[in-house]
VEXVORO-837325 format. One record per residue (C-alpha): x, y, z. Coordinates in nm, 3 decimals. Last residue first. Layout:
BEGIN
<kelo X="X" Y="Y" Z="Z"/>
...
***
This chain:
BEGIN
<kelo X="1.307" Y="0.880" Z="1.721"/>
<kelo X="0.970" Y="0.753" Z="1.698"/>
<kelo X="1.014" Y="0.507" Z="2.073"/>
<kelo X="1.041" Y="0.857" Z="2.220"/>
<kelo X="0.729" Y="0.971" Z="2.125"/>
<kelo X="0.576" Y="0.674" Z="2.278"/>
<kelo X="0.799" Y="0.706" Z="2.634"/>
<kelo X="0.576" Y="1.047" Z="2.617"/>
<kelo X="0.237" Y="0.824" Z="2.668"/>
<kelo X="-0.115" Y="0.947" Z="2.454"/>
<kelo X="0.087" Y="0.972" Z="2.102"/>
<kelo X="-0.036" Y="1.252" Z="1.946"/>
<kelo X="-0.351" Y="1.329" Z="1.733"/>
<kelo X="-0.540" Y="1.042" Z="1.897"/>
<kelo X="-0.950" Y="1.080" Z="1.713"/>
<kelo X="-0.783" Y="1.248" Z="1.420"/>
<kelo X="-0.525" Y="0.953" Z="1.354"/>
<kelo X="-0.785" Y="0.746" Z="1.425"/>
<kelo X="-1.029" Y="0.790" Z="1.200"/>
<kelo X="-0.789" Y="0.736" Z="0.917"/>
<kelo X="-0.685" Y="0.393" Z="1.069"/>
<kelo X="-1.065" Y="0.302" Z="1.139"/>
<kelo X="-1.134" Y="0.530" Z="0.730"/>
<kelo X="-0.873" Y="0.205" Z="0.618"/>
<kelo X="-0.965" Y="-0.100" Z="0.842"/>
<kelo X="-1.338" Y="-0.028" Z="0.758"/>
<kelo X="-1.226" Y="-0.046" Z="0.392"/>
<kelo X="-1.055" Y="-0.364" Z="0.438"/>
<kelo X="-1.421" Y="-0.468" Z="0.541"/>
<kelo X="-1.538" Y="-0.413" Z="0.210"/>
<kelo X="-1.252" Y="-0.588" Z="0.035"/>
<kelo X="-1.351" Y="-0.908" Z="0.208"/>
<kelo X="-1.726" Y="-0.868" Z="0.194"/>
<kelo X="-1.805" Y="-0.832" Z="-0.183"/>
<kelo X="-2.108" Y="-0.656" Z="-0.344"/>
<kelo X="-2.087" Y="-0.721" Z="-0.672"/>
<kelo X="-1.976" Y="-0.562" Z="-0.972"/>
<kelo X="-1.583" Y="-0.716" Z="-0.947"/>
<kelo X="-1.445" Y="-0.396" Z="-1.061"/>
<kelo X="-1.658" Y="-0.186" Z="-0.856"/>
<kelo X="-1.507" Y="-0.363" Z="-0.502"/>
<kelo X="-1.216" Y="-0.368" Z="-0.597"/>
<kelo X="-1.136" Y="0.053" Z="-0.733"/>
<kelo X="-1.359" Y="0.047" Z="-0.413"/>
<kelo X="-1.059" Y="-0.025" Z="-0.200"/>
<kelo X="-0.796" Y="0.095" Z="-0.401"/>
<kelo X="-0.949" Y="0.420" Z="-0.397"/>
<kelo X="-1.002" Y="0.401" Z="-0.028"/>
<kelo X="-0.589" Y="0.393" Z="-0.001"/>
<kelo X="-0.502" Y="0.624" Z="-0.188"/>
<kelo X="-0.670" Y="0.938" Z="-0.007"/>
<kelo X="-0.507" Y="0.891" Z="0.264"/>
<kelo X="-0.220" Y="0.810" Z="0.082"/>
<kelo X="-0.210" Y="1.152" Z="-0.010"/>
<kelo X="-0.121" Y="1.312" Z="0.307"/>
<kelo X="0.220" Y="1.203" Z="0.121"/>
<kelo X="0.230" Y="1.579" Z="-0.025"/>
<kelo X="0.085" Y="1.750" Z="0.265"/>
<kelo X="0.463" Y="1.587" Z="0.451"/>
<kelo X="0.673" Y="1.685" Z="0.180"/>
<kelo X="0.522" Y="2.035" Z="0.185"/>
<kelo X="0.591" Y="2.060" Z="0.551"/>
<kelo X="0.928" Y="1.849" Z="0.538"/>
<kelo X="1.100" Y="2.102" Z="0.236"/>
<kelo X="1.073" Y="1.978" Z="-0.089"/>
<kelo X="1.395" Y="1.988" Z="-0.189"/>
<kelo X="1.558" Y="1.820" Z="0.156"/>
<kelo X="1.264" Y="1.599" Z="0.160"/>
<kelo X="1.295" Y="1.473" Z="-0.167"/>
<kelo X="1.678" Y="1.420" Z="-0.119"/>
<kelo X="1.587" Y="1.222" Z="0.176"/>
<kelo X="1.384" Y="0.940" Z="-0.014"/>
<kelo X="1.046" Y="0.862" Z="-0.061"/>
<kelo X="0.897" Y="1.113" Z="-0.379"/>
<kelo X="0.941" Y="0.911" Z="-0.644"/>
<kelo X="0.717" Y="0.671" Z="-0.463"/>
<kelo X="0.478" Y="0.931" Z="-0.361"/>
<kelo X="0.419" Y="1.055" Z="-0.671"/>
<kelo X="0.344" Y="0.709" Z="-0.778"/>
<kelo X="0.118" Y="0.610" Z="-0.540"/>
<kelo X="-0.111" Y="0.897" Z="-0.628"/>
<kelo X="-0.069" Y="0.800" Z="-1.015"/>
<kelo X="-0.153" Y="0.427" Z="-0.901"/>
<kelo X="-0.515" Y="0.589" Z="-0.680"/>
<kelo X="-0.571" Y="0.814" Z="-0.982"/>
<kelo X="-0.476" Y="0.462" Z="-1.249"/>
<kelo X="-0.733" Y="0.245" Z="-0.987"/>
<kelo X="-1.082" Y="0.472" Z="-0.949"/>
<kelo X="-1.016" Y="0.578" Z="-1.296"/>
<kelo X="-1.042" Y="0.183" Z="-1.364"/>
<kelo X="-1.328" Y="0.098" Z="-1.171"/>
<kelo X="-1.492" Y="0.416" Z="-1.388"/>
<kelo X="-1.482" Y="0.189" Z="-1.693"/>
<kelo X="-1.518" Y="0.372" Z="-1.976"/>
<kelo X="-1.190" Y="0.615" Z="-1.952"/>
<kelo X="-1.011" Y="0.318" Z="-1.808"/>
<kelo X="-1.068" Y="0.122" Z="-2.120"/>
<kelo X="-1.036" Y="0.400" Z="-2.383"/>
<kelo X="-0.670" Y="0.461" Z="-2.296"/>
<kelo X="-0.595" Y="0.108" Z="-2.267"/>
<kelo X="-0.744" Y="0.076" Z="-2.603"/>
<kelo X="-0.559" Y="0.353" Z="-2.703"/>
<kelo X="-0.201" Y="0.215" Z="-2.560"/>
<kelo X="-0.273" Y="-0.153" Z="-2.688"/>
<kelo X="0.047" Y="-0.312" Z="-2.455"/>
<kelo X="-0.115" Y="-0.692" Z="-2.531"/>
<kelo X="-0.493" Y="-0.527" Z="-2.321"/>
<kelo X="-0.517" Y="-0.823" Z="-2.055"/>
<kelo X="-0.164" Y="-0.956" Z="-2.024"/>
<kelo X="0.066" Y="-0.689" Z="-2.059"/>
<kelo X="-0.152" Y="-0.356" Z="-1.958"/>
<kelo X="-0.302" Y="-0.577" Z="-1.628"/>
<kelo X="0.051" Y="-0.751" Z="-1.571"/>
<kelo X="0.203" Y="-0.400" Z="-1.589"/>
<kelo X="-0.147" Y="-0.245" Z="-1.336"/>
<kelo X="-0.067" Y="-0.522" Z="-1.073"/>
<kelo X="0.338" Y="-0.538" Z="-1.182"/>
<kelo X="0.322" Y="-0.117" Z="-1.022"/>
<kelo X="0.102" Y="-0.175" Z="-0.758"/>
<kelo X="0.328" Y="-0.436" Z="-0.622"/>
<kelo X="0.583" Y="-0.216" Z="-0.647"/>
<kelo X="0.400" Y="0.065" Z="-0.489"/>
<kelo X="0.300" Y="-0.157" Z="-0.190"/>
<kelo X="0.615" Y="-0.263" Z="-0.145"/>
<kelo X="0.747" Y="0.148" Z="-0.152"/>
<kelo X="0.508" Y="0.173" Z="0.098"/>
<kelo X="0.638" Y="-0.069" Z="0.367"/>
<kelo X="0.979" Y="0.032" Z="0.276"/>
<kelo X="0.936" Y="0.396" Z="0.378"/>
<kelo X="0.713" Y="0.254" Z="0.674"/>
<kelo X="0.994" Y="0.003" Z="0.829"/>
<kelo X="1.147" Y="0.250" Z="1.057"/>
<kelo X="0.867" Y="0.377" Z="1.115"/>
<kelo X="0.747" Y="0.043" Z="1.329"/>
<kelo X="0.735" Y="0.225" Z="1.703"/>
<kelo X="0.534" Y="0.047" Z="1.932"/>
<kelo X="0.377" Y="0.339" Z="2.217"/>
<kelo X="0.069" Y="0.138" Z="2.167"/>
<kelo X="-0.209" Y="0.420" Z="2.075"/>
<kelo X="0.040" Y="0.679" Z="1.881"/>
<kelo X="0.267" Y="0.487" Z="1.792"/>
<kelo X="0.003" Y="0.226" Z="1.656"/>
<kelo X="-0.148" Y="0.475" Z="1.471"/>
<kelo X="0.117" Y="0.598" Z="1.362"/>
<kelo X="0.251" Y="0.246" Z="1.235"/>
<kelo X="-0.140" Y="0.181" Z="1.010"/>
<kelo X="-0.073" Y="0.309" Z="0.693"/>
<kelo X="0.195" Y="0.149" Z="0.558"/>
<kelo X="0.023" Y="-0.130" Z="0.672"/>
<kelo X="-0.288" Y="-0.061" Z="0.516"/>
<kelo X="-0.078" Y="0.031" Z="0.152"/>
<kelo X="0.119" Y="-0.355" Z="0.257"/>
<kelo X="-0.231" Y="-0.475" Z="0.235"/>
<kelo X="-0.343" Y="-0.281" Z="-0.061"/>
<kelo X="-0.026" Y="-0.386" Z="-0.276"/>
<kelo X="-0.075" Y="-0.732" Z="-0.187"/>
<kelo X="-0.419" Y="-0.719" Z="-0.308"/>
<kelo X="-0.357" Y="-0.558" Z="-0.611"/>
<kelo X="-0.086" Y="-0.874" Z="-0.753"/>
<kelo X="-0.324" Y="-1.170" Z="-0.615"/>
<kelo X="-0.569" Y="-0.979" Z="-0.827"/>
<kelo X="-0.387" Y="-0.917" Z="-1.102"/>
<kelo X="-0.223" Y="-1.320" Z="-1.116"/>
<kelo X="-0.574" Y="-1.414" Z="-1.043"/>
<kelo X="-0.693" Y="-1.286" Z="-1.353"/>
<kelo X="-0.428" Y="-1.409" Z="-1.569"/>
<kelo X="-0.461" Y="-1.743" Z="-1.431"/>
<kelo X="-0.803" Y="-1.795" Z="-1.504"/>
<kelo X="-0.849" Y="-2.184" Z="-1.411"/>
<kelo X="-0.690" Y="-2.097" Z="-1.070"/>
<kelo X="-0.324" Y="-2.002" Z="-1.016"/>
<kelo X="-0.091" Y="-2.357" Z="-0.915"/>
<kelo X="0.040" Y="-2.407" Z="-1.265"/>
<kelo X="0.378" Y="-2.502" Z="-1.132"/>
<kelo X="0.556" Y="-2.171" Z="-1.319"/>
<kelo X="0.274" Y="-1.932" Z="-1.236"/>
<kelo X="0.252" Y="-2.112" Z="-0.859"/>
<kelo X="0.584" Y="-2.013" Z="-0.802"/>
<kelo X="0.592" Y="-1.684" Z="-0.947"/>
<kelo X="0.303" Y="-1.592" Z="-0.683"/>
<kelo X="0.514" Y="-1.805" Z="-0.412"/>
<kelo X="0.793" Y="-1.574" Z="-0.472"/>
<kelo X="0.603" Y="-1.237" Z="-0.521"/>
<kelo X="0.439" Y="-1.320" Z="-0.172"/>
<kelo X="0.760" Y="-1.379" Z="-0.049"/>
<kelo X="0.883" Y="-0.970" Z="-0.189"/>
<kelo X="0.732" Y="-0.806" Z="0.213"/>
<kelo X="0.955" Y="-1.042" Z="0.333"/>
<kelo X="1.284" Y="-0.966" Z="0.210"/>
<kelo X="1.175" Y="-0.592" Z="0.180"/>
<kelo X="1.109" Y="-0.579" Z="0.513"/>
<kelo X="1.465" Y="-0.756" Z="0.644"/>
<kelo X="1.634" Y="-0.483" Z="0.450"/>
<kelo X="1.521" Y="-0.272" Z="0.650"/>
<kelo X="1.742" Y="-0.415" Z="0.962"/>
<kelo X="1.565" Y="-0.542" Z="1.273"/>
<kelo X="1.783" Y="-0.440" Z="1.580"/>
<kelo X="1.495" Y="-0.134" Z="1.643"/>
<kelo X="1.209" Y="-0.358" Z="1.695"/>
<kelo X="1.366" Y="-0.564" Z="1.950"/>
<kelo X="1.408" Y="-0.234" Z="2.088"/>
<kelo X="1.110" Y="-0.151" Z="2.048"/>
<kelo X="0.947" Y="-0.441" Z="2.239"/>
<kelo X="1.178" Y="-0.447" Z="2.484"/>
<kelo X="1.044" Y="-0.096" Z="2.541"/>
<kelo X="0.680" Y="-0.214" Z="2.527"/>
<kelo X="0.733" Y="-0.474" Z="2.735"/>
***
């Protein structure tokens, strides 16, 4: 069954992941145009973009544990998942800078310095920007595989920072981001607990 599933996944074009990944954005645009947002549309737009970025970041982090534990390979789609994460993160930051801060750069800098949750968010965004800019084969060749892998371990830092940004921004102790933080820590722990594919077939599936 695992071999059949991996064979089916190999037949899915990467562009289909991009197409599916843009559905949340299309729904957000639809809700914006049709008045489907809440009483604070700006906040809803920012929060939905931020949450979607986190979901794609978690999906990209889950690729390796799923391969190592279940032997199912989503490796072909990991770059697309990471770039979709950055796309929504960039839109999240842009919507805040434009709609909340009116592109007043001095006020933006003061707000980031003053509010710890913005420090967490901006730190995570800078890391995601570095990953997005180097998510191409040319960067791998230029940097070397070892250095490139070291840089892309920033994703393991960015993901917890994003959830802390979410929790701190709400100024409460909400359950949903706490659960996502627990899921992230579990995924990261699994990389240590399961350092290599359990079966030979799992390694072959990644090729």
